[in-house]
C-alpha positions in Angstrom: -80.8 -62.7 -26.6 -79.8 -61.4 -23.2 -79.3 -57.9 -24.6 -83.0 -57.9 -25.7 -84.1 -58.8 -22.2 -82.1 -55.9 -20.7 -83.6 -53.6 -23.3 -87.2 -54.8 -22.6 -86.9 -54.2 -18.9 -86.4 -50.5 -19.6 -89.7 -50.2 -21.6 -88.2 -48.9 -24.9 -91.7 -47.8 -26.2 -92.0 -45.4 -23.3 -88.4 -44.1 -23.8 -89.1 -43.5 -27.5 -92.4 -41.7 -26.9 -90.8 -39.4 -24.3 -87.9 -38.6 -26.6 -90.3 -37.1 -29.1 -91.4 -34.7 -26.4 -87.9 -34.0 -25.2 -86.9 -33.0 -28.8 -90.0 -30.8 -29.1 -89.1 -28.9 -25.9 -85.4 -28.7 -27.0 -86.1 -27.1 -30.4 -88.9 -24.9 -29.0 -86.2 -23.3 -26.8 -83.4 -23.3 -29.4 -85.6 -21.8 -32.1 -84.0 -23.8 -34.9 -80.4 -23.6 -33.9 -78.7 -26.9 -33.0 -75.9 -27.3 -30.4 -75.2 -31.0 -31.3 -73.3 -31.8 -28.2 -76.0 -30.4 -25.9 -78.7 -32.1 -28.0 -77.1 -35.5 -27.8 -76.3 -35.2 -24.1 -79.9 -34.1 -23.4 -81.7 -36.9 -25.3 -79.2 -39.5 -24.1 -79.3 -38.4 -20.5 -83.1 -38.2 -20.4 -83.3 -41.7 -22.1 -81.0 -43.2 -19.5 -83.0 -41.6 -16.6 -86.3 -42.9 -18.1 -84.8 -46.3 -18.6 -83.7 -46.4 -15.0 -87.1 -45.4 -13.8 -88.8 -48.0 -15.9 -86.5 -50.7 -14.7 -87.2 -49.8 -11.1 -90.9 -49.8 -11.9 -90.6 -53.3 -13.4 -88.9 -54.4 -10.2 -91.5 -52.8 -8.0 -94.5 -54.1 -10.0 -93.3 -57.7 -10.5 -95.9 -59.0 -8.0 -98.9 -57.5 -9.8 -97.5 -57.8 -13.3 -98.0 -61.5 -13.1 -101.7 -60.9 -12.5 -102.4 -58.5 -15.4 -102.9 -59.9 -18.9 -100.9 -57.2 -20.6 -97.9 -57.5 -18.3 -97.7 -61.2 -17.5 -95.0 -61.8 -20.0 -92.6 -59.1 -18.8 -89.0 -60.0 -18.3 -89.0 -60.2 -14.4 -92.3 -62.1 -14.3 -90.8 -64.8 -16.5 -87.6 -64.8 -14.5 -85.4 -63.9 -17.5 -83.5 -61.3 -15.3 -83.2 -61.6 -11.5 -84.6 -58.9 -9.3 -81.2 -58.1 -7.8 -79.7 -57.7 -11.3 -82.5 -55.4 -12.3 -81.9 -53.2 -9.2 -78.2 -52.9 -10.0 -78.9 -52.3 -13.7 -81.5 -49.6 -12.9 -79.1 -47.9 -10.5 -76.3 -47.8 -13.0 -78.6 -46.4 -15.7 -79.7 -43.7 -13.3 -76.2 -42.7 -12.3 -75.2 -42.5 -16.0 -78.2 -40.5 -16.9 -78.0 -38.0 -14.1 -74.3 -37.7 -14.4 -74.5 -36.9 -18.1 -77.2 -34.3 -17.6 -75.3 -32.7 -14.8 -72.0 -32.5 -16.7 -73.4 -31.5 -20.1 -76.6 -29.6 -19.6 -77.3 -27.5 -16.4 -78.4 -27.9 -12.8 -82.0 -26.9 -13.6 -82.5 -29.6 -16.3 -80.9 -32.1 -14.0 -83.2 -31.1 -11.1 -86.2 -31.5 -13.3 -85.1 -35.0 -14.3 -84.6 -35.8 -10.7 -88.1 -34.5 -9.9 -89.7 -36.7 -12.6 -87.7 -39.7 -11.4 -88.7 -39.3 -7.8 -92.3 -38.8 -8.6 -92.4 -41.8 -10.9 -90.4 -44.3 -8.8 -91.1 -43.0 -5.3 -94.5 -41.3 -5.2 -96.2 -43.2 -8.0 -94.7 -46.7 -8.2 -93.9 -47.3 -4.6 -96.9 -45.6 -3.0 -99.8 -44.0 -4.8 -100.3 -46.5 -7.7 -101.6 -49.1 -5.2 -103.2 -46.9 -2.6 -104.9 -43.9 -4.1 -107.1 -42.9 -7.0 -104.9 -39.8 -7.2 -101.9 -41.9 -8.3 -102.6 -41.0 -12.0 -102.7 -37.3 -11.2 -99.4 -37.3 -9.3 -97.8 -39.6 -11.8 -98.7 -37.2 -14.6 -96.0 -34.8 -13.4 -93.3 -37.3 -14.2 -94.8 -37.9 -17.7 -94.7 -34.1 -18.3 -91.0 -33.7 -17.2 -89.2 -34.7 -20.4 -90.3 -31.8 -22.7 -89.6 -29.4 -19.9 -86.1 -30.9 -19.4 -85.5 -30.5 -23.1 -86.6 -26.9 -23.0 -84.6 -26.0 -19.9 -81.5 -27.7 -21.1 -81.3 -25.0 -23.7 -82.9 -22.0 -22.0 -81.5 -22.7 -18.5 -84.6 -21.0 -17.0 -88.1 -22.0 -15.9 -90.1 -19.4 -17.8 -93.7 -19.2 -19.1 -93.0 -21.7 -21.9 -91.5 -24.2 -19.5 -94.6 -23.9 -17.2 -96.9 -24.3 -20.2 -95.1 -27.4 -21.4 -95.5 -28.9 -17.9 -99.2 -28.0 -17.9 -99.9 -29.2 -21.4 -98.2 -32.6 -20.9 -99.6 -33.1 -17.4 -103.1 -32.4 -18.7 -102.5 -34.8 -21.6 -101.5 -37.6 -19.4 -104.8 -37.8 -17.6 -107.2 -38.7 -20.5 -104.4 -40.8 -22.0 -104.0 -42.8 -18.8 -107.8 -43.0 -18.1 -108.4 -44.3 -21.6 -105.9 -47.1 -20.9 -107.6 -47.9 -17.6 -111.0 -48.2 -19.3 -109.9 -50.6 -22.1 -107.7 -52.5 -19.6 -110.4 -52.3 -16.9 -110.3 -56.0 -16.0 -106.5 -56.0 -15.6 -106.6 -53.1 -13.1 -109.5 -54.6 -11.3 -107.9 -58.0 -10.9 -104.7 -56.4 -9.6 -106.7 -54.2 -7.2 -105.1 -51.0 -8.6 -107.4 -48.1 -7.6 -107.6 -46.2 -10.9 -110.6 -43.9 -11.4 -112.7 -46.3 -13.6 -112.3 -49.1 -11.0 -112.8 -46.9 -8.0 -115.6 -44.6 -9.2 -116.9 -46.2 -12.4 -116.5 -45.6 -16.1 -119.2 -42.9 -16.3 -117.5 -40.7 -13.8 -114.2 -41.3 -15.7 -115.7 -40.1 -18.9 -116.6 -36.8 -17.3 -113.1 -36.4 -16.0 -111.7 -37.2 -19.5 -113.8 -34.6 -21.1 -112.7 -31.9 -18.6 -109.1 -32.7 -19.0 -109.3 -32.8 -22.8 -110.9 -29.4 -22.8 -108.3 -28.0 -20.4 -105.5 -29.5 -22.5 -107.0 -27.9 -25.7 -106.9 -24.5 -24.1 -103.4 -24.9 -22.6 -101.9 -26.0 -26.0 -103.1 -22.7 -27.6 -101.3 -20.7 -24.9 -97.9 -21.4 -26.4 -98.9 -19.3 -29.4 -100.8 -16.7 -27.4 -97.8 -16.2 -25.1 -95.5 -15.8 -28.1 -93.5 -19.0 -28.0 -95.0 -20.9 -30.9 -96.2 -19.8 -34.3 -99.6 -19.8 -36.0 -99.1 -23.1 -37.8 -98.6 -24.7 -34.5 -101.7 -22.8 -33.3 -103.8 -24.2 -36.2 -102.7 -27.8 -35.6 -103.3 -27.4 -31.8 -106.8 -26.0 -32.4 -107.7 -28.9 -34.8 -106.4 -31.5 -32.4 -108.3 -29.8 -29.5 -111.5 -29.8 -31.4 -111.1 -33.4 -32.7 -110.1 -34.8 -29.3 -112.9 -32.9 -27.5 -115.4 -34.4 -30.0 -114.1 -37.9 -29.3 -114.4 -37.3 -25.6 -118.0 -36.1 -26.0 -118.8 -39.2 -28.1 -117.8 -41.3 -25.1 -121.1 -40.6 -23.4 -123.0 -42.3 -26.2 -120.5 -45.0 -27.0 -121.9 -48.4 -27.6 -118.7 -50.1 -26.5 -116.6 -48.3 -23.9 -113.6 -50.4 -24.5 -113.5 -49.7 -28.3 -114.1 -46.0 -27.7 -111.4 -45.8 -25.0 -108.9 -47.5 -27.3 -109.6 -45.0 -30.1 -109.2 -42.1 -27.6 -105.9 -43.6 -26.5 -104.6 -44.0 -30.0 -105.6 -40.4 -30.9 -103.9 -39.1 -27.7 -100.6 -40.5 -29.1 -101.1 -38.9 -32.5 -102.1 -35.6 -30.8 -99.1 -35.2 -28.5 -96.7 -36.4 -31.3 -98.1 -33.9 -33.7 -97.8 -31.0 -31.2 -94.2 -32.0 -30.3 -93.3 -31.9 -34.0 -95.0 -28.6 -34.6 -93.4 -26.9 -31.6 -90.1 -28.1 -32.9 -90.5 -26.4 -36.3 -92.9 -23.5 -35.7 -91.4 -21.5 -32.8 -91.5 -17.8 -32.1 -89.8 -15.1 -30.1 -91.9 -14.3 -27.0 -93.5 -10.8 -26.8 -94.6 -10.0 -23.2 -97.0 -7.3 -24.4 -98.7 -9.9 -26.8 -99.2 -12.3 -23.9 -100.8 -9.6 -21.7 -103.1 -8.6 -24.5 -104.2 -12.2 -25.0 -105.2 -12.3 -21.4 -107.3 -9.1 -21.8 -105.0 -6.6 -20.1 
């Protein structure tokens, strides 16, 4: 039973979701080849770093978790693991994760993991989540780090594809997070967390969601236009972009904002999972001339 509590404090759902994107980035870079040792080291190392960050987040948020309905039964809130034990556990997970990435991947992938960790634990959890409406925006960088780590673990360079992955997953995080904030509005309001819907209203948030979804839709297509992903990926990305944009537009006439936001949230998970799978199996060799042509040069 105690093992379950230690697992829950690391938020396994978040770990699993991020692993799908790590694998997508890894195979986009490896183009179908598999270095098993590198693959296992990357997914294990990233999992440990994410687990560490989530455990630190649970420690930091334990005072507001008891207020929010969806978090009131978390391990630290119920006193199933002590705060000190959680700190030690989170530290050990982080050391193991960063150590594995450093020894088995490369300094670039390790640095990207460190960037994501610092943004999530330091900038977001310790500071901006409770003080600024921009916390979601800054936090999106940490959510976008895993696929870039997976890509750079193979490529050992931060190229156009790595930048596009960072852009795609950062843009995706925004409507995904705003949708949660809308259908969990009362939770955030009661805990005085200044997310956009609480701070500026749901109507304003809907406009932001639409803009981010449209930007995301364009960014996803750039992986093919720049020569890194194939046309099957492009077709799936286009369909996802159209469908998610239509859902975002529908929000302005939604009869129940909570129901609409939950549907938008569920689709966001389907969308990013589908894209991660497609970039894993439908990769391409980049052609700089093709990229310049796609930009109109």
